[in-house]
N, C-alpha and C positions, 0 to 999 in steps of 0.2 A: 504494500500500500504506500503511495507517495506521501512524503512529508508535506504538510500544507502550512503556509504562514503568510507573512506580510512584510513589507518594508516598514521599519519602525524608526522613529526619531531618536537621535543621539543627544538631544538637549539634556545637559546635566552630566554628560559623560557617555562614552561608548557602551558601558555596561548597562546604562539605562535602557537602551534599545532592547536588550534581552529581557529585562524586567517587564517592560511594557508588552513585549510579545508574550511572555508567560501569563500576564494578566488576562489576555484575550485568547489563551489556549493555542498559541502558535506552536507548532512542532519545529518550525524553521523560521529564522529571522534574517532578512536582508537589511543592511545598514550602510551608511557612509562611515568611513573611518576618520574623517575630519570634516570641518566646515565645508559645505558643498558650494558656497558662493565666494570662496576666497582661495587664491592660489596657495598661500602659505598660512599655516596656523601653528600655535605652540605645539611642541613635540608631546607625544604621549608620555606620561610619567610612568615609572616602574610600578607605582601604586595602582594606577588605573589599569595597566596591563594585567597585574595580578588579580585585581578585582574582576575584570572581564573574564579571565580564565576561570576564576572561582565560580562566578555566577553561571557560566556556561556548563560547568561541570556539575553543579548542584541544582540548577533549575529544571523545569520541564521542557525547555527548549533543547532539542536534540542536535541541531546543526545551525550554524550561522555563517554567512559569507558577506562579502562587501560589494557595493556598487561604487564605481569610481565617480569622482566629481564631474559634473556636466560641463565645466569649463574646458576640459581636456579636448584637444583636437589634434590628433596625431597626423591627420591628413592635410593639415593646413600648409599652403605654400608660403605663408609668412614665417620667416625663420624665427622671429621672436616668439610667436605663438607656438610653433613647433617645439622649440627648445624648452619653453616654459611648460608645455604639456608633457613633454618627455620627463622632465624633472619632477613634475607633480605626480605622474603615474608611478614613477620609481619610488617616491616618498610614500605613496599610498600602498604600493606593493610591500614595501618594507614594514609598514604598520600591520599589514595582514600577516606577515611572517611572525611578528612579535605577538600578535593576538592569537595565533594558531588557527587562522581561517584557511579553508581549502581553496577558495575561489575569490577573484575580484573580476567583476563584470564591467566592461566599458563599451561605449559607442565608438566605432572606428573614426567617426568625424566627417568633416566636409572638405572637399577639395577646393571649394570656393572659386570654381571656374577653371582651375588648372587642369582638369580632366581626370577621368576615372583611373587611367593607367598611372598617372602621377600620384594620385591619392593612395592607391593600393600599395605602390612601392614605398611611399613615405611612411605608411602605417607599419609595414613589414620591417623597414629599417629602424623605426622607433622601438618596436617591440624587441628586436634583436639587441639593441643597445641596452634596454632595461634588463632583459633576462641575462645578458652576459655579465652584468654587475651583481647579480644575485645567484650565481651558480650554486647548485645544490639545493636551493629553496624548493619546497614542494608546492607552493601556491601556484595554481593554474590561472592564467589570464583568459577570460572568456569573452569572445567577441559577440556582441549582441546584434541580432537581426534588427534592422532599422526600417522605418516606414518609407523612406525615400524622399523626404521633404528636401527641397532645394537641391544642393549638390552633395548630399550625404552619401557616404559609402556604406555598403552592406545591406542594401535592400533586396538583393537577390543572392541566393545561396552560392552562386558561382563566384561572386566577389569575395565572400568570406573564405571560401575554399582556396582562392588564389592568394589571399593574404597569408594564410597558414602555409601554403605550399612554398612561398618565398622565404619563410622564416627558417633560421637554423635550429630553432628550439621548438620544433613542432609538437613534441611530446609534452610540452608545458603550456600548450594552448588548447582551447576548446571553444564551444559555442553555447550561447544562451538564446533560446527561442522565445520571442515575445508574440503572443497571439494577436494582439492589436496591430503590432508592426507588420507582421507577415501578411495579414489580411489587407491592411491599407496599401501594402506593396504589391498586391495582386494575387496572393496565394489564397485560394478559397478552401475553407475547412468546415463549411456549414452543413455538409451532407456526408454520409458515410463514404460515398464514391469520391467526392472531391478531397475529403480528409485523407483517404488512402492514397490518392494520387499525389498530394502534397508531401506526405510522409515518404513515399517512394522516391520523390525528387530529392528530399533532404538526405535520405540514406545514400542515394546514388552519388550525389555531388559532395556531401560533407562526411557522411557516415554517421549513423545513429550512435555509434560508440563514442563520438566526439561531442555529443549533446550531454551537458551536465546539469543545466538548470532550465526551468520553464517559467516564464512570467505569464500569469493568467490574468489578462485584461480584456474587457470588452472594448469595442471600438465605436467612437462617435462618427468616424468617417466610413464611407462606403467602400466596397471592394475596389482596390486600385486607386483610391483617392489620394494616396501619399500623405494623408493627414495623420499626424501623430497626436491623437487625442484619446486618452483612456477614459472609460466610463465603467460603471458597475456591472457586475456579472449578470448577463441576461437582459440588460437595459439598453444595449446598443445594437449595432448592425450585425454582430455575430450571433446573438441569441444564446440559447442554452446548449444546443447540440455539440458544438466543438469542445466545450469543457467536459461534457459527459464522455465524449470519445477519448480525450486525452487522459482523463482521470482513470479510465478503465482499460487503457491500452497496456497490456502486459509488458510491453517493451520499456515502459516508463515507470513501472511501479517502484523502482528504487530511486527515482529522481526527486529532488526538492522542487516544489512548485509554490511560487509566492505571488500575491496580488500587489499591484501598484495602483490601485483604484483611488479616486479622489477622496480626500479626508476633510471635506467641508464640514462634517459633523464630528470631528475628532475620530475616535476609533469605532464609533457606533456602526458605521457602514462596513468597516473591516469585519466586525463580528457577524454582521448579516451576510456579507459575501462569503466568508469562510464557512458559515453554517450551510449556505446553499450548496457550496462545492462539496461539502461532506455528504450532503443528502444525495448528490449525484453519483457517489462512489457505488460501483456494482449495480447501478440502476440501468438496466438495458431498455 
């Protein structure tokens, strides 16, 4: 049975995300490892690292992993932004190592008009630089599927596969699939037939063995709209069926699945979304 959970706030310290997740019965928690809207923040103290590891060991949360800062753009043609993004992701990767997290998820970024080829190579170069400086670390960097807004990289499986292919550290990379993003990018998963077709494509191009995390988000945008707008489970263009299919797919029963749905009412909707997802388990 997949672990279910949500992205939780780190206000008050990274360990607070775990406590907040435990309060709403998350089995898995996704979190930022530093302030999401700043390039640099104060370093993690030894006390906070120890507290985080203790809470993870003793709470009901069974797994936690990171999502990288949204400022990061490894595909940028602007050297200042690229170098700043590279340094930022290295810092966040290092924090994951200290906290004992297995994954850090990031958006490949936007080529800003420089072209897909440029963007793919730029991302691969940046990832190699980061991983070469943390040799032996077990944290995997997961490239997230994107919706394809603007000049973003990663809205088709082939682009993610090519980034991984060009990296020297392939075994330390993987993929995170976002239901809202792939749908907005043009991959239909609303029926059994289209779901099977999309998963065959994913397996053929990337390999299901390289899929490590799934983001469960409904989509405000229509199929192929390239709109990156999440909404609550069953309240958007995807409906209920894709989530039922994913949750009951035997190939994914070992994967963590988290929601990143809007928090306009605090965690109330997180509780409702997770309850709905749990009701879909084993519901044919």
